[in-house]
C-alpha positions in Angstrom: -30.5 19.6 -0.9 -29.2 21.0 2.3 -28.7 24.8 2.5 -25.5 25.8 0.7 -24.1 29.2 1.6 -22.0 30.9 -1.1 -19.9 34.1 -0.7 -19.2 35.8 -4.0 -16.7 38.7 -4.1 -16.4 40.7 -7.4 -16.1 44.4 -8.1 -18.5 43.9 -11.0 -21.0 42.0 -9.0 -24.0 43.8 -10.6 -23.1 42.2 -13.9 -23.3 38.8 -12.3 -27.0 39.1 -11.2 -28.2 36.5 -13.8 -25.6 34.0 -12.6 -26.6 34.6 -8.9 -30.3 34.3 -9.7 -29.6 31.0 -11.6 -28.0 29.6 -8.4 -30.7 30.9 -6.1 -33.4 29.3 -8.2 -31.6 26.0 -7.6 -31.6 26.4 -3.8 -28.2 28.0 -3.2 -28.0 31.1 -0.9 -25.5 33.7 -2.3 -24.1 36.7 -0.4 -22.3 39.2 -2.6 -19.6 41.8 -1.9 -17.6 44.1 -4.2 -14.1 43.9 -2.7 -11.6 41.7 -0.7 -11.9 43.7 2.5 -15.7 43.2 2.7 -15.2 39.6 1.7 -12.9 38.9 4.7 -15.2 40.7 7.1 -18.3 38.9 5.8 -16.5 35.5 6.0 -15.4 36.2 9.5 -19.0 36.8 10.7 -20.8 34.0 8.9 -20.4 30.4 7.9 -20.0 29.6 4.2 -19.6 26.4 2.3 -17.8 27.9 -0.7 -16.3 31.2 -1.8 -16.1 32.7 -5.3 -13.3 35.3 -5.6 -12.6 37.7 -8.5 -8.8 37.7 -9.1 -8.7 41.5 -9.9 -10.5 43.7 -7.4 -9.7 47.2 -6.1 -7.9 47.4 -2.7 -6.5 43.9 -2.1 -6.3 41.3 -4.9 -8.2 38.0 -5.1 -5.1 36.1 -4.2 -4.4 38.3 -1.2 -8.1 37.8 -0.1 -7.7 34.1 -0.6 -4.8 34.0 1.7 -6.6 35.9 4.4 -9.7 33.7 4.1 -7.6 30.5 4.2 -6.0 31.8 7.5 -9.5 31.9 9.0 -10.6 28.5 7.7 -8.0 26.3 6.0 -10.2 23.8 4.2 -12.8 26.2 2.8 -13.3 25.6 -1.0 -12.4 28.7 -3.0 -13.0 29.2 -6.7 -10.9 31.9 -8.4 -12.5 33.8 -11.3 -10.2 35.7 -13.6 -9.7 37.3 -17.0 -6.0 36.6 -16.8 -4.8 33.3 -18.3 -1.1 33.8 -17.6 0.6 30.6 -16.5 2.4 32.2 -13.5 -0.9 33.4 -12.1 -2.4 30.0 -12.4 0.6 28.4 -10.7 0.4 30.9 -7.8 -3.4 30.3 -7.5 -3.0 26.5 -7.5 -0.2 26.8 -5.0 -2.5 28.8 -2.8 -4.8 25.7 -2.8 -7.7 26.9 -4.8 -10.4 24.3 -5.5 -11.0 25.4 -9.0 -10.7 28.5 -11.3 -12.9 29.9 -14.0 -12.1 32.3 -16.9 -14.4 35.2 -17.5 -17.0 35.6 -18.8 -18.4 32.7 -16.7 -21.6 31.0 -17.7 -24.2 29.9 -15.1 -23.8 26.2 -16.0 -20.0 26.5 -15.6 -20.5 27.8 -12.1 -23.1 25.1 -11.2 -20.8 22.4 -12.5 -17.9 23.7 -10.4 -20.0 23.8 -7.3 -21.2 20.3 -7.9 -17.7 19.1 -8.6 -16.5 20.4 -5.3 -19.4 20.1 -2.9 -21.2 17.1 -4.3 -18.1 15.2 -5.4 -18.2 12.7 -2.5 -21.9 11.9 -3.0 -21.5 11.5 -6.7 -18.4 9.3 -6.3 -20.2 7.3 -3.5 -23.1 6.6 -5.8 -21.1 5.9 -9.0 -18.5 3.7 -7.3 -21.1 1.7 -5.5 -23.1 1.2 -8.7 -20.0 0.2 -10.6 -18.9 -2.3 -8.0 -22.4 -3.9 -7.9 -22.1 -4.4 -11.7 -18.7 -6.0 -11.4 -19.6 -8.1 -8.3 -21.1 -11.0 -10.4 -18.2 -11.1 -12.8 -15.7 -11.3 -10.0 -17.8 -14.0 -8.2 -17.8 -16.1 -11.4 -14.1 -15.7 -11.7 -13.5 -16.8 -8.2 -15.3 -20.1 -8.8 -13.5 -20.9 -12.0 -10.3 -22.9 -12.3 -7.7 -20.1 -12.4 -3.9 -20.3 -13.0 -1.3 -18.4 -11.1 -1.4 -15.4 -13.5 -5.2 -15.2 -13.3 -5.1 -15.3 -9.5 -2.9 -12.2 -9.6 -5.3 -10.4 -12.0 -8.2 -11.3 -9.7 -6.4 -10.1 -6.6 -5.5 -6.8 -8.4 -9.2 -6.3 -9.2 -10.2 -6.8 -5.6 -7.5 -4.3 -4.4 -8.7 -1.9 -7.1 -12.2 -2.0 -5.7 -11.0 -1.7 -2.1 -9.2 1.5 -2.9 -12.1 2.9 -4.9 -14.5 2.1 -2.0 -12.1 3.8 0.4 -12.9 7.0 -1.3 -16.7 6.7 -0.6 -16.8 5.4 3.0 -19.6 3.1 1.7 -19.7 0.6 4.5 -22.4 -1.6 2.9 -20.2 -2.1 -0.2 -17.1 -2.6 1.9 -18.8 -5.5 3.7 -19.9 -7.1 0.5 -16.3 -6.7 -0.9 -14.9 -8.2 2.3 -17.1 -11.2 1.9 -16.0 -11.6 -1.7 -12.3 -11.4 -0.6 -13.0 -14.1 2.0 -14.5 -16.3 -0.7 -11.5 -15.6 -3.0 -9.1 -16.5 -0.2 -11.0 -19.8 0.4 -10.5 -20.8 -3.2 -6.9 -19.4 -3.4 -6.0 -21.7 -0.4 -7.2 -24.7 -2.4 -5.2 -23.5 -5.4 -2.0 -23.2 -3.4 -2.6 -26.5 -1.5 -3.0 -28.3 -4.8 -0.1 -26.7 -6.8 2.6 -25.3 -4.4 4.8 -28.4 -4.1 4.9 -28.9 -7.9 6.3 -25.3 -8.3 9.4 -26.3 -6.3 10.2 -28.9 -9.0 13.0 -27.4 -11.1 11.7 -29.3 -14.1 8.3 -27.6 -13.9 8.4 -24.6 -16.2 4.7 -23.6 -15.8 5.0 -21.8 -12.5 5.3 -18.3 -11.0 8.6 -16.8 -9.9 9.1 -17.7 -6.2 11.1 -15.8 -3.7 14.4 -17.7 -4.3 14.2 -16.9 -8.0 13.6 -13.2 -7.8 17.2 -12.1 -8.5 17.8 -14.6 -11.2 14.4 -14.3 -12.9 13.7 -10.6 -12.4 16.5 -8.5 -11.1 19.4 -9.9 -13.2 17.9 -8.4 -16.5 18.4 -4.9 -15.0 22.0 -5.4 -14.1 23.5 -5.3 -17.7 23.2 -1.6 -18.4 24.8 1.5 -16.9 21.9 2.7 -14.9 22.4 2.5 -11.1 19.8 0.2 -9.7 18.2 0.6 -6.2 16.5 -2.5 -5.0 14.1 -1.3 -2.3 12.5 -4.0 -0.2 10.0 -2.5 2.2 9.3 -5.4 4.6 5.8 -6.9 5.0 4.3 -4.5 2.4 1.0 -5.8 1.0 0.0 -5.1 -2.6 -2.8 -2.7 -1.5 -0.3 -0.8 0.7 2.0 -0.5 -2.2 -0.8 0.9 -4.3 -1.4 3.8 -1.9 2.3 4.7 -2.2 2.5 4.3 -6.0 1.3 7.8 -6.8 4.2 9.2 -4.8 6.7 7.2 -6.8 5.0 8.1 -10.0 5.3 11.8 -9.3 9.0 11.6 -9.7 9.7 8.4 -11.7 8.3 6.5 -14.7 6.9 3.1 -14.0 8.4 0.7 -16.6 7.4 -2.7 -15.2 4.5 -3.8 -13.0 5.1 -7.4 -12.1 4.8 -9.8 -9.1 6.2 -13.0 -7.6 4.8 -15.5 -5.2 6.3 -15.6 -1.7 7.5 -19.1 -0.6 6.0 -20.7 2.5 6.1 -19.9 5.3 5.4 -16.2 4.3 7.7 -14.8 6.9 10.9 -12.8 6.9 13.1 -15.7 8.0 12.1 -17.9 5.1 11.0 -15.6 2.2 13.6 -12.8 2.6 16.5 -15.1 3.2 15.4 -17.0 0.0 15.3 -13.7 -2.0 18.8 -12.7 -1.0 20.4 -16.1 -1.1 18.7 -17.3 -4.3 18.2 -20.6 -2.5 15.3 -22.4 -0.8 15.4 -22.6 3.0 16.5 -26.3 2.8 19.3 -25.4 0.4 20.5 -22.6 2.7 20.4 -25.0 5.6 22.4 -27.7 3.8 25.0 -25.3 2.3 25.3 -22.9 5.3 24.2 -24.9 8.4 25.9 -22.4 10.7 23.9 -19.6 9.2 20.4 -21.1 9.5 18.6 -20.9 12.8 15.4 -22.8 13.6 12.4 -21.1 15.0 13.0 -22.2 18.6 16.6 -20.8 18.5 17.2 -17.3 19.9 19.6 -16.0 17.3 18.5 -13.4 14.8 17.0 -15.1 11.8 18.1 -12.6 9.1 21.6 -11.5 10.2 23.3 -13.0 7.1 21.3 -11.4 4.3 24.4 -9.4 3.1 26.5 -12.6 3.0 23.8 -14.5 1.2 23.4 -11.6 -1.3 27.2 -11.5 -2.0 27.3 -15.2 -2.7 24.3 -15.1 -5.0 25.7 -12.2 -7.0 28.9 -14.1 -7.5 26.9 -17.1 -8.9 25.1 -14.6 -11.2 28.5 -13.3 -12.4 27.8 -9.9 -11.2 31.2 -8.2 -10.6 30.3 -4.6 -10.2 30.2 -2.5 -7.0 27.1 -3.0 -4.8 25.9 -2.0 -1.4 23.6 -3.5 1.2 21.8 -1.4 3.8 19.2 -2.4 6.4 17.2 0.4 7.9 15.7 -0.5 11.3 15.6 2.9 13.1 14.8 6.4 12.2 18.4 7.4 13.0 19.7 4.9 10.4 17.0 6.2 8.0 18.3 9.7 8.4 21.8 8.5 7.6 20.5 6.9 4.4 18.8 10.2 3.5 22.0 12.1 3.9 24.2 9.6 1.9 21.9 8.2 -0.8 23.3 10.4 -3.6 26.7 8.8 -3.0 25.3 5.4 -3.7 24.7 6.2 -7.4 28.4 5.3 -7.9 27.4 1.6 -7.3 25.7 -0.5 -10.0 23.4 -2.1 -7.4 22.2 -0.8 -4.1 20.0 -3.0 -1.8 17.9 -1.2 0.8 15.9 -3.2 3.2 13.5 -0.9 5.1 12.0 -2.4 8.2 9.0 -0.4 9.2 5.7 -1.9 8.0 6.5 -5.2 9.8 7.2 -3.2 13.0 4.0 -1.4 12.5 2.0 -4.6 12.3 3.7 -6.0 15.5 3.3 -2.7 17.4 -0.4 -2.5 16.3 -0.9 -5.9 18.0 0.6 -4.6 21.2 -0.6 -1.0 21.4 -4.2 -0.1 21.8 -3.6 3.4 20.3 -2.3 1.8 17.1 -5.3 -0.6 17.0 -7.5 2.5 17.0 -5.5 4.3 14.4 -5.3 1.2 12.1 -8.6 -0.4 12.9 -9.1 -2.0 9.5 -7.4 -2.5 6.2 -8.4 1.0 5.0 -6.9 2.7 8.1 -3.9 0.4 7.9 -3.3 1.6 4.3 -3.7 5.2 5.4 -1.2 4.9 8.2 1.3 3.3 5.9 0.9 6.2 3.4 1.2 8.7 6.2 4.5 7.1 7.4 5.9 7.0 3.9 5.1 10.7 3.2 7.0 11.8 6.3 9.8 9.2 6.3 13.5 9.6 5.7 13.0 7.1 2.9 10.7 9.5 1.0 13.2 12.3 1.5 16.0 10.0 0.3 14.2 9.1 -2.9 13.5 12.8 -3.6 17.2 13.3 -3.8 17.4 10.8 -6.7 14.7 12.5 -8.8 17.2 14.5 -10.9 19.6 11.5 -11.3 19.5 8.8 -13.9 18.6 5.8 -11.7 16.3 2.8 -11.6 14.3 1.9 -8.5 12.8 -1.6 -7.9 10.1 -1.6 -5.3 9.2 -4.9 -3.7 8.8 -6.8 -0.4 9.3 -10.2 1.1 5.6 -11.1 1.9 2.4 -9.5 2.9 0.1 -9.9 5.9 -3.4 -11.1 6.7 -5.9 -9.5 9.1 -6.9 -12.6 11.1 -10.3 -13.3 12.5 -10.9 -17.0 13.0 -9.0 -18.8 15.8 -8.0 -22.4 15.5 -6.6 -24.7 18.2 -3.1 -26.3 17.8 -1.3 -28.4 20.3 2.5 -28.7 20.3 5.5 -29.2 22.5 7.5 -26.3 24.0 9.7 -26.1 20.9 6.8 -25.4 18.5 7.1 -22.1 16.8 4.9 -19.3 18.2 3.9 -17.8 14.9 0.2 -17.5 14.6 -0.1 -18.3 10.8 2.2 -21.3 10.7 3.6 -23.8 13.1 6.5 -26.3 12.8 7.4 -28.9 15.4 6.9 -32.5 16.3 3.7 -34.1 17.5 1.5 -31.3 16.3 -2.2 -31.8 16.9 -4.6 -29.7 14.8 -7.7 -29.8 12.6 -6.4 -30.7 9.1 -9.3 -28.8 7.5 -8.0 -25.5 8.8 -4.4 -25.8 7.5 -2.2 -27.0 4.7 0.0 -29.8 6.0 3.6 -30.6 5.1 4.4 -33.9 6.7 7.6 -34.3 4.7 9.3 -30.8 4.9 11.9 -31.7 2.3 9.2 -31.8 -0.3 8.5 -28.1 0.4 12.2 -27.3 0.5 12.0 -26.7 4.2 14.6 -27.8 6.8 13.5 -29.7 9.9 14.9 -29.4 13.4 13.7 -32.9 14.3 13.2 -36.0 12.3 9.5 -36.0 13.0 8.9 -32.3 12.5 6.0 -31.2 10.3 4.8 -27.8 9.1 1.3 -26.4 8.9 0.1 -23.2 7.3 -3.1 -21.4 8.3 -5.7 -20.9 5.6 -7.9 -17.8 4.9 -8.1 -15.6 8.0 -7.4 -18.4 10.6 -4.8 -17.9 13.4 -3.3 -20.7 15.4 -3.6 -20.6 19.2 -2.6 -23.0 21.9 -5.3 -24.5 24.2 -3.7 -22.8 27.3 -5.5 -19.5 27.9 -7.2 -20.1 24.5 -10.0 -17.6 25.0 -7.6 -14.8 26.1 -5.3 -15.2 23.1 -8.1 -15.8 20.7 -9.5 -12.4 21.8 -6.1 -10.7 22.0 -5.0 -11.5 18.5 -8.4 -11.2 16.7 -8.3 -8.5 14.0 -4.4 -8.2 14.1 -2.2 -8.4 11.0 -0.2 -11.6 10.9 1.9 -13.4 8.3 3.3 -16.8 7.7 0.2 -18.4 6.2 -1.7 -18.7 2.9 -3.7 -15.8 1.6 -3.7 -13.6 -1.4 -2.4 -10.8 0.8 0.5 -12.7 2.1 1.6 -14.7 -1.0 1.2 -12.3 -4.0 4.1 -9.9 -3.9 4.4 -6.7 -5.9 7.6 -6.2 -8.0 7.6 -2.8 -9.6 10.3 -1.1 -11.6 10.7 2.7 -11.9 13.2 4.8 -13.9 14.0 8.5 -13.9 11.7 10.7 -16.0 
């Protein structure tokens, strides 16, 4: 064990000699002082790994000493030792960011356990998590190679995300690499599953299928519109399930989770297709047929999601929803601040739709900006950046204003994204879509083993701009590049987060319902 230096301040330090000897016999070095002033001076002149503070000392108190020491080194672990069990003292101590507290008289093993919990926590978590994942690895591998249904694929994906988040806590690169290989194997099999079953799910007569994007309101949201609780439907664009999981604890601090569900995003897994389908309650082909002036093909310059509020209004009419509702799309921090200032007024509506465009912008900007590539170099860092944004966003502040109101919050997204790594060549004419995870156009030339082909778009409920147009969707971590400057673009887009194709990350969408505590 590396040398661990402990500073212990207690006006009855002589009575603690047995405890100090106990620690020293186990390799810890302990310096002792009898008051807060000496503790601050000692701490200022020497490096310590942990500090024990008696709460009640002559001169300045333990809490006052704690504050002074924290001003010197913010992240130093401090254990408060006290005879006082009053609740307000404990709240003040915890608010002062103590790492632990012990009630006198303290036993040697109590102290040792507290030290291990604080200083050796990372090592213990590292070893335990790695061992646990190794035990689960074989079970997950067997599941991947079984014939799973759509519900079982969701359960498997949640298991993989669980282990991703657990391994994030350990920085165990070896286990992360093994998990990444297992995820790649899962996506390989998931692609086969989608390729085999997707078209059958679009058949209205088929009852054994997941909820798809265009059925989200009728199958999932409608059941929450019959009571008197104001409902906020929060769609954070391009939010993967693992990104949602790192935000979940923030929601759970203020709201009770009452439903943890999911749906499958339609293909292509992009905003234009999946989000328009959510708000219209229609497939892209149905939108195109009913509102041809409001559907724009990929090669047209008009905004692809400018009629979401119109589509929503029409769908709510079909669902016989006659109450007040609002629709807000947040695309800038300024508009986010406006939402923060006005959100309490929205509780007078039965339904409030909030589309928050940030994560999608983050993924695009990460592709373009080297500094964001460094900040979000992998999935773990991408999750961390998402959590940091949310914690400091107007959206978080807005939601905090609802914590004392009787409300319901539905958290979901339109699709996720995939960190791409394998380039694939596609040849198409000038009107072929530029998206890296799917292409649509005429006379496409590609390797059919690298994509899912839709030669008759109507079968997939997709409109076509040309009578000979086809759609292709990239599998696993493939991204589709043109032969022109192929090496440059293959290098430029490698390890970027893209969407539009077929992967667990893009297709399986969280649908979580919270209510006031």
